[in-house]
Structure formats: structure tokens, C-alpha cells
N, C-alpha and C positions, 0 to 999 in steps of 0.2 A: 504494500499500500503507500509507502513512503517513497519508493522510487516511482510509481505513477505520479504522486503529489511533487515531485521534484522535476519531473520531465514536463508537467503540466506549469511550472512556475515561470518560464520563459516564452516569451511571443514567438519565438522560432520552432519551438518543439524539442529543441535540445537540452540535454541535461546541462546542470550548472557547470560540471566539469568539462561536458563537451563545448560548452559557449567558452569557456575561459582557454581551452586548448585552440578553437578556432579563432579567438581574439588574438592569442599570443602569434599565432601564425601569420594572420592578417597584419599587424603591426611590423614585425619582423621584414613581411615582403615589402609592406610600404616604405619602410627604412631604407631597404636596399634598392628600391626604385628612387627614391628621393636623392640618394648617394650618386646612383647614376646619371640622373638626370643633371644633378650639380656638376659632375665633370664635363658631361656634353656640353652644358652651358659654357662652362669655362673654356674648353678647347675651343667650341667656336668663337668666344670672344677673343682669345688670343689668334685665331686665323682671321677674323675681321669683325673689330670692335662695332658694336651697335652704335654707338655715338662718335661720330668722326670728331676729330681735333680741330684745332683753330685752323688749320690749312686743308680741311676735308681730309676724304681719303688719299693716300699716297699713291695707292696702286688698284686698280681695276681687275674685275673677275674675268676681265677679256685680255688681260696681259698675256696670259697663259696661251690663250687662243692664237693671239698674235705671233708669239715666239715659236708655237708650234707650226704656225704655216709658214714663218720664215724659213726655219729649218727644213721642213719638207720643200719648199721651192728651192733653197739650196743644192739640196741632194738630187734634185729633178732634173 
């Protein structure tokens, strides 16, 4: 009877122990996700800052394309 009462005590239908275990896994997964997101945002910021400096962006995303086109045309 007490197990049935414990199971009905949560809205999800999980027992208190199952709910705590699910919560622990959820929190750990969320922390890992946030850590990966922070690293990805930091790497994106290092690659190309979202807020340009006083002189604007020093390089363009097309610089690599122009260089590749130059290399291809010089070998062709």
C-alpha cells in the first residue's frame, strides 16, 4: 500500500526515487550541454567577433575564397 501511495504522490507517475534519479540525469545532461555551448561560442568569438572593433572587421569571410581562386588560377 505504501508503494502505491508513493507512486501516486508525483504528477508524472514516477516514484520519488525515480523522479530524483531522472532529475539528476537531466541536470548533468544540461550542464554538459551548457559547457559545450560555452566552448562553441568562445571558439566562434575567437574566429569572428560578433561586435567589431573601432576599425570594423579586418578580414572578410570571402578572403579565403579569393585566395583559393588565386591559387587555382596560378596553377591553371
